[in-house]
N, C-alpha and C positions, 0 to 999 in steps of 0.2 A: 860205875861198876861194870865189869864184864863177866858174864856167866861162862864158866868152863867146867869140864868134867874130867875126873881122874879117879884113880883107885889105889888103895893099899893092896899089896900082895902078901898073903899070909902063909904061903907054902914055899918049900925049898925048890930051887931051880933058878932060872934066870930072872933077874929083876924086871920090874914093870915100871917104866918111866914115861908114861903117855899122858899128855894134856890134850884134851879134845874140845872141839867147839860145839859138839852136840852129843846127846845121849846115844844116838845111833852110831856115831863115829866111835864112841867109847866102847859100845857093845862089840863092834867089829874088831877093835884093837884087842879087847880081852879074848875074844874067840881066836883071833890070829895067834895071840900069845899062848893060849892053851894048845893049839895045834903045834906050835913050834916046840913046846916043852914035852908034849905027850904023844904026838903022832908022828908017823913017818912023813917026811917032807914030800914024798911023791904021792901020798894018798889024796883022794879027792876031798876037798874041804866043803863042808856043808855049814851054812850060816843060818842060825835060827835063834829065836828068843829062848828056846828050851836049853840050848847049850849055854847061853849066857846065864840064865837063871840057875842052872845046875852048878856052874862054876862059882856063883855067888852063894848059893845055898850050902855048898860043901865048905864054904869058908876060904876058898882059894883066893878070892878077890873081894874087896869091899869097895863098891863104887860110891863116889861122892860127887855132888854138885857144889861148885865153889863160886860165890859172888866175889870176884877179885877186883880190888881197887887197882887202877892203872899204875900206881906208884909201888905196887907190891909184886912179888913173883913167887911162883911155886918152885921149891927145891926138893929134891928127893934124897933120902938116906937109904942105905941097905946094910944088911948083915946076913951073911950066910944064905944069900939068895932071896931073902925076904926083903921087901921094900915098902917104904911109906913116904908120904909127902908132908911138908909143912909150908906155911906161908911165911916167906921172908919179909919182915917188916922193914920198910925204909923210913916211913913216918910212923912213929909209935902211936900217934893219936888216931890213925886210920884203923877202921875195924872191918876187915873182910869177914864174910860168913861162910862156914863150911857145914854141910849137912849131908848125912848118908842118903843114898837113893833107896827108897823102899820099893821093892818089886813084888 
């Protein structure tokens, strides 16, 4: 199993299709995505756990940790700017685990 991090995006705007190797990488990807959607591109970007927690608390993003089997992959779906992931099963007997990240 390989542990990766990703998120569902529950708000309108551009889709979120990130698969990260660490929680810190996922936090930065979510913050970057928030800035891209809601802020002026020329504004100074500030990175903090507070911004990440606010984005998750407001329901914009739901972060997950995934213990992914090497024979499986994560694929994303989207509708109207909202996006979510699922695990694409290659071998139906393999069981990858997904759990929300509690902050």
